[in-house]
C-alpha positions in Angstrom: 12.0 -22.4 4.3 12.5 -22.2 8.3 12.1 -19.8 10.7 11.9 -15.8 9.8 13.4 -13.6 11.7 12.8 -10.2 12.4 17.0 -8.2 12.7 18.5 -8.6 16.4 17.9 -5.2 18.5 21.2 -5.2 19.0 22.5 -4.6 15.7 24.1 -8.0 14.6 23.3 -10.7 13.2 22.4 -14.1 13.7 23.4 -17.3 12.5 19.4 -17.9 11.7 19.0 -14.4 10.5 22.5 -14.8 7.8 21.9 -18.5 6.1 17.5 -16.5 5.9 19.9 -13.6 4.3 20.8 -15.8 1.6 18.4 -19.5 1.7 18.8 -19.6 -2.0 21.9 -19.7 -1.8 21.8 -22.1 0.9 19.9 -24.8 -0.9 21.4 -28.3 -1.8 21.7 -28.7 -5.2 19.1 -31.2 -6.3 17.0 -27.6 -6.1 19.0 -25.8 -8.0 17.7 -27.1 -11.6 14.0 -26.8 -10.7 11.4 -25.3 -11.7 11.1 -21.6 -9.6 7.6 -22.1 -9.4 7.8 -25.2 -7.4 9.9 -23.7 -4.1 7.7 -22.5 -1.5 8.9 -18.5 -1.4 8.4 -16.7 1.3 5.8 -13.4 0.5 5.0 -9.9 2.2 1.5 -8.7 1.6 1.1 -4.7 1.6 4.8 -4.7 1.2 5.5 -1.5 1.3 3.4 -0.2 4.3 5.7 -0.4 7.1 5.2 3.7 6.9 2.0 6.0 5.6 2.1 9.3 5.6 -0.6 10.4 7.9 0.6 14.2 7.4 -0.2 13.0 2.9 -3.4 13.5 1.6 -5.7 10.4 1.5 -4.8 8.3 -1.5 -6.8 7.3 -4.4 -7.7 4.1 -3.9 -9.7 5.6 -1.2 -13.8 6.2 -1.3 -15.4 10.2 -1.3 -16.9 9.0 1.6 -14.0 7.9 3.8 -11.7 11.7 2.1 -14.2 13.7 3.4 -13.7 12.1 6.7 -10.2 12.7 6.3 -10.7 16.0 6.6 -11.0 15.4 10.4 -7.1 14.9 11.8 -7.6 12.2 14.3 -9.2 10.2 11.4 -6.2 10.0 10.1 -4.7 8.3 12.8 -7.0 6.1 13.2 -6.4 5.2 8.8 -3.0 4.8 9.7 -3.2 2.0 12.1 -5.5 0.2 10.1 -2.9 0.8 6.6 0.1 -0.3 8.0 0.7 -3.8 7.6 4.1 -4.6 8.4 7.0 -3.7 10.8 9.9 -4.5 9.0 11.4 -1.8 5.8 11.9 -4.3 2.6 15.8 -4.5 3.7 14.5 -6.4 6.7 12.0 -8.1 5.5 14.9 -9.4 2.9 17.1 -9.9 5.6 14.9 -12.4 7.4 14.1 -14.5 3.9 11.1 -12.5 2.0 11.3 -12.7 -1.6 8.0 -12.1 -3.3 6.3 -8.3 -2.4 2.8 -7.2 -3.3 3.0 -3.4 -4.5 0.8 -1.2 -4.8 1.2 2.3 -6.6 -0.2 5.9 -6.7 0.4 9.4 -8.5 -0.2 11.8 -5.6 -3.1 13.7 -6.9 -2.3 17.8 -7.3 2.3 16.8 -7.5 3.4 18.8 -10.4 6.0 16.2 -11.3 5.0 12.4 -12.1 6.7 10.8 -8.8 4.8 7.5 -8.2 4.2 6.7 -4.2 3.3 2.8 -2.2 -0.2 3.5 -1.1 -2.5 1.7 1.1 -5.2 4.4 1.8 -2.7 7.1 2.7 0.7 7.3 0.5 4.2 5.7 1.1 6.9 5.7 0.0 8.3 7.0 -2.9 9.2 3.9 -5.3 12.2 5.0 -5.9 13.7 4.8 -2.9 12.1 1.6 -2.2 13.2 -0.7 -5.2 16.7 0.7 -4.3 16.7 -0.3 -1.1 16.1 -3.5 -2.8 18.9 -3.2 -5.2 21.6 -2.9 -2.3 20.7 -5.8 -0.8 20.4 -8.0 -4.1 23.3 -6.3 -5.9 25.1 -7.8 -1.6 23.4 -11.3 -2.0 23.8 -12.4 -5.9 21.9 -15.4 -5.8 19.0 -14.1 -4.2 16.0 -13.5 -6.2 12.8 -11.2 -6.2 9.7 -11.3 -7.1 8.0 -7.7 -7.7 4.0 -8.1 -7.9 2.8 -4.1 -9.3 -0.9 -5.5 -8.8 -3.0 -2.5 -8.4 -2.5 1.1 -9.6 -4.0 4.2 -8.5 -4.5 8.1 -10.9 -2.0 6.6 -12.8 -1.8 7.3 -17.3 0.5 6.4 -19.2 3.3 9.1 -18.5 2.7 7.8 -14.9 3.8 3.8 -16.0 6.2 5.3 -18.6 8.1 7.1 -15.9 7.8 4.1 -13.1 8.8 1.4 -16.1 12.2 3.9 -16.4 12.4 3.5 -12.6 12.4 -0.1 -12.6 14.8 -0.5 -15.3 17.5 2.4 -13.7 17.5 1.0 -10.6 18.1 -2.9 -11.9 19.7 -2.6 -14.9 20.9 -6.4 -16.1 19.2 -8.0 -13.5 15.5 -7.7 -15.3 14.6 -11.2 -16.2 12.2 -11.3 -19.3 9.4 -12.8 -19.4 9.4 -17.1 -20.6 8.6 -20.1 -20.0 7.9 -20.5 -16.6 9.0 -24.2 -16.5 12.4 -23.2 -17.6 12.9 -20.4 -15.4 15.4 -22.4 -12.7 17.5 -21.2 -9.6 20.5 -22.7 -12.0 19.3 -21.0 -15.4 19.2 -17.2 -13.2 22.4 -17.3 -12.0 23.8 -18.1 -15.1 22.2 -15.3 -16.1 22.1 -12.6 -13.2 19.3 -12.1 -13.1 17.8 -12.0 -9.7 14.1 -9.7 -9.7 11.1 -10.7 -11.6 9.1 -7.1 -12.3 4.9 -8.8 -12.5 2.7 -5.7 -14.1 -0.8 -6.2 -13.7 -2.0 -3.8 -16.7 -2.1 -4.0 -20.5 1.3 -2.1 -20.9 3.6 -4.6 -20.1 3.0 -5.4 -23.8 5.8 -2.8 -24.0 9.0 -4.1 -22.4 10.0 -7.7 -22.7 10.9 -7.6 -19.0 7.6 -6.8 -17.9 5.9 -10.0 -16.3 1.9 -10.2 -17.3 -0.3 -10.5 -14.4 -2.0 -13.5 -15.2 1.4 -15.0 -14.9 1.4 -15.1 -10.6 -2.9 -15.2 -10.1 -3.0 -14.4 -6.5 -6.3 -15.6 -5.5 -8.0 -13.5 -2.1 -10.3 -15.4 0.4 -11.4 -11.9 2.0 -12.4 -13.3 5.1 -12.4 -12.9 8.7 -12.2 -16.4 9.6 -9.4 -18.9 9.9 -11.1 -21.7 9.1 -12.8 -20.7 6.2 -9.2 -19.2 5.2 -7.2 -22.2 5.4 -10.3 -24.3 3.5 -9.9 -21.8 0.5 -6.3 -22.1 0.3 -6.3 -25.6 1.1 -8.8 -25.2 -2.9 -7.2 -22.7 -4.4 -3.7 -24.9 -4.4 -4.9 -27.8 -5.3 -6.5 -25.8 -8.1 -3.6 -24.0 -9.3 -2.9 -24.4 -13.0 -0.3 -26.9 -13.2 1.8 -25.1 -16.0 1.7 -21.9 -17.2 2.4 -19.8 -13.6 3.0 -19.2 -10.3 0.7 -19.1 -7.4 0.8 -16.0 -4.8 -1.0 -18.1 -1.5 -2.7 -15.4 0.6 -2.8 -16.1 4.2 -4.3 -13.5 5.3 -7.3 -12.0 6.7 -9.6 -8.9 5.4 -11.4 -6.4 8.4 -14.8 -5.7 7.2 -16.9 -2.6 8.4 -17.7 -4.3 12.0 -14.0 -5.0 12.1 -12.9 -2.2 11.8 -15.8 0.0 13.5 -16.0 -2.9 16.7 -11.7 -1.9 16.5 -11.5 0.7 15.7 -8.9 2.6 18.3 -6.9 -0.6 18.7 -5.9 -1.4 15.0 -5.1 -3.8 12.7 -2.4 -5.4 15.2 -4.2 -5.0 18.2 -7.9 -6.4 16.6 -7.8 -8.6 14.0 -3.3 -9.7 13.8 -4.0 -10.9 17.5 
């Protein structure tokens, strides 16, 4: 889709940034009626993790051993270096052209309310705040379509799920696209219905709501390797083997640190150790 650039430090937008913010609207007419599953759509991994709270408790996605270690304040500072996988906010990612978002959520044990947070080792922002930021962008860019993939849930019972789904409804309203045949979904059909948001919900709870798509409709095979060569081979293989019909497909072009990777680069963090 061209160069994906981050917002200009001066605050003004370059011509490429304007294009990236509206790249779906700018596609040539012959692509408007192509199934959406046939388009290459940029996405981000742990999309919400541009900020995590090192003062919060360690998340329920971590082992008991990590939770015990995290009682030492320095440990949380080191965890933050390995939990942050993005440096752009939701708004900035959207303006740069990102349309698929990988989301992991959790309640915060001990909280009296039913608030839900994004999580990756440490707690991130409230889900509601993230949804409102995304909705604001969509209102200003009515032809852009996004995929929100809620694929990991921690410390959540039925009450938490109902709270989260209610927030999704309140945030997006008529922008939500009901689950339907993947092949029938095109930019043109979505534009005609004023739908902009596809919600994928990897939990049986999706069956209760027509606007929640089952997780099986968007498989995301994971290479789980630190080797670039193995990652490329994995991506080529899984892409060639993807189901020809009935689902979308996520190519996770990411390297995953192992325990020894983290041990070697403990102080440097994810960006300096693995990304570079």
